[in-house]
C-alpha positions as semicolon CSV with decimal commas, in nm:
position;residue;x (nm);y (nm);z (nm)
1;M;-0,021;-0,013;-0,003
2;I;0,286;0,221;0,129
3;T;0,484;0,113;-0,249
4;N;0,218;0,245;-0,482
5;L;0,142;0,576;-0,309
6;F;0,506;0,650;-0,347
7;E;0,454;0,537;-0,685
8;N;0,178;0,744;-0,737
9;K;0,184;1,101;-0,983
10;K;-0,040;1,254;-0,805
11;F;0,142;1,175;-0,447
12;A;0,496;1,244;-0,669
13;A;0,326;1,541;-0,848
14;S;0,128;1,767;-0,510
15;L;0,545;1,714;-0,318
16;S;0,715;1,875;-0,612
17;V;0,439;2,157;-0,601
18;L;0,477;2,188;-0,187
19;S;0,836;2,169;-0,245
20;N;0,857;2,474;-0,468
21;L;0,614;2,654;-0,265
22;I;0,790;2,621;0,064
23;L;1,155;2,679;-0,153
24;I;0,984;3,004;-0,306
25;I;0,911;3,192;0,012
26;I;1,240;3,149;0,183
27;K;1,473;3,225;-0,169
28;L;1,217;3,595;-0,202
29;V;1,273;3,695;0,197
30;T;1,650;3,595;0,194
31;G;1,677;3,752;-0,204
32;F;1,477;4,100;-0,115
33;I;1,686;4,081;0,284
34;S;2,028;4,082;0,120
35;G;1,987;4,236;-0,224
36;S;2,162;3,937;-0,451
37;V;2,029;3,964;-0,770
38;S;2,153;3,593;-0,816
39;I;1,925;3,413;-0,511
40;I;1,646;3,694;-0,631
41;S;1,670;3,496;-0,994
42;E;1,638;3,164;-0,775
43;A;1,326;3,242;-0,622
44;I;1,248;3,325;-0,969
45;H;1,305;3,010;-1,096
46;S;1,151;2,804;-0,820
47;A;0,853;3,055;-0,902
48;S;0,811;2,873;-1,283
49;D;0,946;2,534;-1,083
50;F;0,610;2,606;-0,876
51;L;0,350;2,713;-1,134
52;A;0,546;2,398;-1,375
53;S;0,471;2,137;-1,079
54;V;0,086;2,290;-1,059
55;I;0,039;2,249;-1,451
56;T;0,197;1,887;-1,373
57;F;-0,066;1,816;-1,114
58;F;-0,389;1,863;-1,315
59;A;-0,240;1,730;-1,590
60;V;-0,149;1,391;-1,481
61;H;-0,538;1,419;-1,260
62;K;-0,638;1,485;-1,625
63;S;-0,416;1,210;-1,830
64;E;-0,559;0,933;-1,583
65;S;-0,932;1,008;-1,712
66;P;-1,046;0,695;-1,888
67;A;-1,106;0,743;-2,281
68;D;-1,467;0,908;-2,337
69;K;-1,681;1,020;-2,644
70;D;-1,455;1,308;-2,750
71;H;-1,155;1,149;-2,666
72;Q;-1,137;0,778;-2,792
73;F;-0,792;0,772;-2,750
74;G;-0,759;0,886;-2,428
75;H;-0,605;1,168;-2,249
76;G;-0,290;1,105;-2,240
77;K;-0,201;1,437;-2,442
78;Y;-0,254;1,608;-2,143
79;E;0,090;1,520;-1,989
80;D;0,234;1,635;-2,388
81;V;0,114;1,942;-2,350
82;A;0,234;1,972;-1,958
83;G;0,561;1,905;-2,132
84;F;0,610;2,187;-2,364
85;I;0,370;2,429;-2,106
86;E;0,670;2,331;-1,844
87;G;0,985;2,404;-2,067
88;C;0,801;2,730;-2,232
89;L;0,830;2,863;-1,843
90;I;1,197;2,743;-1,807
91;I;1,251;2,944;-2,113
92;L;1,108;3,302;-2,024
93;A;1,282;3,222;-1,655
94;A;1,562;3,220;-1,789
95;A;1,534;3,553;-2,004
96;Y;1,407;3,771;-1,694
97;I;1,684;3,628;-1,458
98;I;1,944;3,734;-1,746
99;F;1,745;4,109;-1,781
100;E;1,760;4,182;-1,471
101;A;2,148;4,033;-1,441
102;A;2,209;4,223;-1,694
103;K;2,078;4,572;-1,571
104;K;2,243;4,491;-1,285
105;L;2,622;4,445;-1,456
106;T;2,572;4,806;-1,661
107;G;2,461;5,011;-1,376
108;E;2,660;4,965;-0,978
109;I;2,690;4,653;-0,860
110;E;2,620;4,738;-0,472
111;P;2,693;4,542;-0,190
112;F;2,486;4,276;-0,072
113;E;2,376;4,217;0,359
114;N;2,328;3,882;0,507
115;S;2,577;3,655;0,253
116;M;2,604;3,369;0,535
117;L;2,145;3,362;0,542
118;G;2,207;3,317;0,170
119;I;2,467;3,087;0,204
120;A;2,271;2,876;0,460
121;V;1,894;2,902;0,229
122;M;2,100;2,786;-0,099
123;F;2,245;2,476;0,128
124;V;1,886;2,358;0,171
125;S;1,756;2,458;-0,150
126;V;2,044;2,189;-0,346
127;L;1,938;1,930;-0,108
128;T;1,548;1,973;-0,101
129;N;1,551;1,961;-0,506
130;I;1,818;1,653;-0,442
131;F;1,537;1,461;-0,266
132;V;1,200;1,569;-0,442
133;S;1,416;1,561;-0,806
134;T;1,538;1,202;-0,746
135;Y;1,223;1,127;-0,657
136;L;1,036;1,241;-0,940
137;M;1,259;1,111;-1,123
138;Y;1,194;0,728;-0,955
139;V;0,815;0,768;-1,033
140;A;0,804;0,903;-1,410
141;K;1,047;0,589;-1,491
142;K;0,739;0,395;-1,282
143;T;0,505;0,567;-1,493
144;D;0,662;0,648;-1,817
145;S;0,539;0,994;-1,742
146;I;0,664;1,288;-1,986
147;A;0,480;1,530;-1,759
148;I;0,659;1,372;-1,426
149;Y;0,941;1,343;-1,608
150;S;0,970;1,751;-1,706
151;D;0,880;1,814;-1,323
152;A;1,207;1,598;-1,269
153;Q;1,409;1,726;-1,513
154;H;1,254;2,111;-1,399
155;L;1,378;2,081;-1,088
156;R;1,722;1,918;-1,135
157;T;1,832;2,276;-1,334
158;D;1,747;2,374;-0,959
159;I;2,047;2,170;-0,824
160;F;2,275;2,277;-1,027
161;S;2,206;2,688;-1,077
162;S;2,130;2,646;-0,667
163;F;2,469;2,473;-0,573
164;T;2,628;2,783;-0,856
165;V;2,438;3,086;-0,659
166;F;2,560;2,891;-0,283
167;V;3,005;2,867;-0,424
168;G;2,958;3,171;-0,560
169;L;2,803;3,342;-0,268
170;I;3,086;3,166;-0,063
171;I;3,348;3,309;-0,283
172;I;3,174;3,684;-0,262
173;E;3,148;3,654;0,139
174;Y;3,568;3,575;0,162
175;T;3,663;3,805;-0,179
176;G;3,394;4,122;-0,142
177;L;3,388;4,100;-0,577
178;H;3,013;4,125;-0,538
179;I;2,999;4,185;-0,977
180;I;3,021;3,789;-0,928
181;D;2,669;3,742;-0,812
182;S;2,536;3,929;-1,168
183;L;2,769;3,670;-1,319
184;I;2,639;3,317;-1,154
185;A;2,279;3,486;-1,201
186;V;2,383;3,511;-1,573
187;I;2,540;3,125;-1,587
188;V;2,229;3,043;-1,372
189;A;1,963;3,114;-1,635
190;M;2,202;2,944;-1,956
191;I;2,187;2,628;-1,773
192;I;1,790;2,675;-1,700
193;M;1,745;2,783;-2,054
194;H;1,888;2,460;-2,211
195;T;1,645;2,224;-2,038
196;G;1,379;2,422;-2,113
197;Y;1,465;2,376;-2,473
198;R;1,544;2,008;-2,415
199;I;1,216;1,925;-2,276
200;C;0,996;2,196;-2,516
201;K;1,171;1,969;-2,808
202;T;1,113;1,649;-2,592
203;S;0,731;1,747;-2,601
204;M;0,636;1,905;-2,923
205;N;0,754;1,537;-3,055
206;D;0,489;1,369;-2,841
207;I;0,289;1,646;-2,973
208;L;0,290;1,606;-3,288
209;D;0,312;1,266;-3,318
210;G;0,650;1,201;-3,395
211;S;0,803;0,805;-3,399
212;L;0,893;0,666;-3,066
213;P;1,311;0,678;-3,001
214;E;1,518;0,422;-3,260
215;E;1,554;0,165;-2,990
216;D;1,201;0,099;-2,891
217;I;1,183;0,062;-3,283
218;K;1,453;-0,193;-3,304
219;E;1,324;-0,397;-3,036
220;I;0,956;-0,404;-3,191
221;Q;1,172;-0,496;-3,488
222;N;1,315;-0,741;-3,311
223;I;1,031;-0,911;-3,207
224;L;0,865;-0,956;-3,486
225;K;1,202;-1,090;-3,659
226;N;1,231;-1,382;-3,401
227;N;0,830;-1,434;-3,486
228;M;0,901;-1,516;-3,838
229;N;0,863;-1,825;-3,988
230;T;0,812;-1,920;-4,304
231;D;0,856;-2,302;-4,327
232;N;0,475;-2,362;-4,184
233;L;0,158;-2,142;-4,137
234;S;0,299;-2,032;-3,733
235;G;0,490;-1,762;-3,822
236;I;0,524;-1,395;-3,986
237;A;0,633;-1,417;-4,327
238;G;0,745;-1,041;-4,388
239;I;0,695;-0,721;-4,178
240;K;0,539;-0,426;-4,415
241;E;0,519;-0,157;-4,251
242;I;0,518;-0,021;-3,891
243;K;0,441;0,307;-3,740
244;T;0,438;0,443;-3,376
245;R;0,403;0,760;-3,172
246;K;0,350;0,845;-2,825
247;A;0,074;1,008;-2,619
248;G;0,153;1,098;-2,248
249;K;0,267;0,786;-2,122
250;D;0,125;0,540;-2,398
251;K;0,334;0,434;-2,725
252;D;0,101;0,330;-2,993
253;I;0,243;0,092;-3,233
254;V;0,034;-0,024;-3,589
255;I;0,209;-0,254;-3,733
256;A;0,116;-0,432;-4,116
257;L;0,274;-0,791;-4,093
258;F;0,243;-1,009;-4,455
259;V;0,142;-1,423;-4,308
260;D;0,090;-1,737;-4,538
261;G;-0,283;-1,705;-4,722
262;N;-0,336;-1,977;-4,591
263;M;-0,306;-1,937;-4,264
264;T;-0,615;-1,985;-4,054
265;I;-0,765;-1,653;-3,901
266;R;-0,794;-1,851;-3,561
267;D;-0,399;-1,905;-3,557
268;A;-0,368;-1,494;-3,737
269;H;-0,537;-1,451;-3,414
270;K;-0,309;-1,651;-3,148
271;L;-0,038;-1,482;-3,403
272;C;-0,154;-1,091;-3,326
273;D;-0,197;-1,188;-2,948
274;K;0,149;-1,306;-2,915
275;L;0,306;-0,983;-3,071
276;E;0,134;-0,763;-2,862
277;N;0,226;-0,986;-2,544
278;E;0,551;-0,946;-2,610
279;I;0,599;-0,624;-2,649
280;E;0,389;-0,513;-2,384
281;N;0,649;-0,671;-2,194
282;K;0,949;-0,490;-2,368
283;L;0,841;-0,162;-2,411
284;G;0,558;-0,132;-2,153
285;N;0,204;0,092;-2,193
286;T;0,158;0,014;-2,521
287;K;-0,150;-0,022;-2,758
288;V;-0,067;-0,230;-3,032
289;T;-0,249;-0,284;-3,367
290;I;-0,145;-0,561;-3,567
291;H;-0,369;-0,583;-3,959
292;I;-0,242;-0,914;-4,129
293;E;-0,188;-0,944;-4,489
294;P;-0,127;-1,284;-4,677
295;A;0,184;-1,302;-4,812
296;D;0,056;-1,439;-5,171
297;C;-0,161;-1,139;-5,215
298;D;-0,085;-0,974;-5,568
299;C;-0,253;-0,588;-5,519
300;V;-0,012;-0,318;-5,551
301;C;-0,013;-0,180;-5,186
302;C;0,132;-0,581;-5,107
303;Q;0,417;-0,556;-5,302
304;N;0,703;-0,468;-5,087
305;I;0,820;-0,698;-4,842
306;H;1,045;-0,643;-4,578
307;I;1,228;-0,892;-4,403
């Protein structure tokens, strides 16, 4: 029961929302007290994390809804859309941080106070995000959720950015070089922006029905080839076509196969069930549709047999 709870997407999304909200408050208060643009930039980053976590929470809730009359293939795309929105939020947050840092770099760099408080807060932020992002990544892999994965990646950028600010504040404390504060903010923003781009790219690929990764397609091909047997009526004579796409955690796979024209409907059905089970066991969360055609068919559409 407890294991199921900790592997639940909704629980993971709720934890992410709560942890981000707490970090936002702590960082904002510390940033305004100290006047550190790098800490304030981290607060903005956490604010984008919080908004992304809220979006993830609702997307995960919606994606779990069963198929209905208006969405006959389910609601998995909600997770893909949530992932894309999160990526955009990350990029916007990075752009704002660069804007604020640039204003400080082009103006007078003023010393800030309570740097030790900032150091302590950033240290707590690093530890918190290590724990939460590791947990989210675990749940994302267990459930194959792009929304939870995007949230985990979002928080992982916080680990690197918070640690960068943490080290920078220590350097400032012992050297008095306050320009480092703004420079670190820019570095943090570049890290954030790169992560946002990767998340947007992955999510958009799924939204536009891009194919599954090459390694998944090779696994499907290997399963089909292992079931080839042209000597009798029990196996595949050839592979005509494989189409794939992803919607949330679900992998939609459409396969067209050539079999012996004398194969009975019962044997063809058994073969399809066997292939569907093997693909599901290998890839997980699959929806497989298999179209069977006779290998000796002479129509135009059946001329290209791929072994």
